[in-house]
N, C-alpha and C positions, 0 to 999 in steps of 0.2 A: 458919866451919864446918870443924871439924877433919876430915881425911880426904877433903875434897872437892878433888881435884886432877885436873882433866880431862886434864892433860898426861901422866898415867900410862897413858892408854888407848893400846893398841897400834894405830898407824895402819895397819900392814900388814893387820890383821884388820878394822878398823872400817868399811871401805867396805861398802855393802849387799850387793853380790854376793860379796865375799870373806867377809863374815860368814855369808852363807847357805852358801857352800862349806864353811867350817870347821864350821858347825853340822851340816851333813849328814854330812861325813866323820867327825865325832866319834862318830857312831853307826855308820856303815857301815865306817869304816876305810879303804876304797878304793872307787872307782867309776870307770867309764869316762866319757869326755868326754860322750857323748850322754846318759848317765844324769844326770850333773851338769847338763847344759844343760836337760833336761826338769824338773829339780827347782828350779833357781834362775832359769831364764829367761835372756834375753839372746841376743845373736847369737854366732856362732862366734868372730868377732874379739874382741868384747867379753869373752867368757868367757876366751879365750886370754890376753888381757892381764892379767886378774885372777889367773889361775892362775900366770902367770909371776912376778907380784909375790909371791905366796905361796911359790913355789918359790925365788925369790931370797932370801927371808927364812929359808929352811930349813924351812918348815912343811909343804911337800909334796915328795914325790918323784914325778916324772912319768916313767912308763915307756911307751916307744913300742914297740909290737909290731904284728904283723899276724895276722889271722884270715881264712881263706878269701880270701887275696890282697887284703884290705882293711886299710888302716892302722887301728890301734886305739891310743888314748891312755888310759892308766889312771893315775889320780891316787891316791896313797897318802898318808895323814896320817903324818908322821914323829913320832918321840918328842918332838923339839923342838916340833913343831906341837901335839901334845897338851898339853904343858906350857904353851905360850903360850896355848892356848885356855882352859885352866883358870885361868891368871893373868888373862886378859881377863875372864872371868866374875866372878872374885873382885873385880877392880877395879870393874866395873860395879855389883856388889852393894854395895860400899863407897860408891860415889858415890850410889847410891839411898838407902842407909841414912842418909847424912849430910844428905840433902835433906829427910828427914822432919821 
């Protein structure tokens, strides 16, 4: 099957929680931690680990601020992250097409 190479899938995105984060941020652009948590589920610790992995890949920029004396974490999809997301979708489409 030409075009069927699963190794081209971006492992930084492919985990379920990270995939959900990237999908959500691709539309929203940015979201605070609690908004992401309500959309993708998981615990604070679990989501934090996944966000860190995406940040380390350069796909997210994490901004720590405070509002009304409460800490606030805002996650922004970077340009590199948007490019990686589009490439990820293209690779999945290619894999699915080659499987037909």
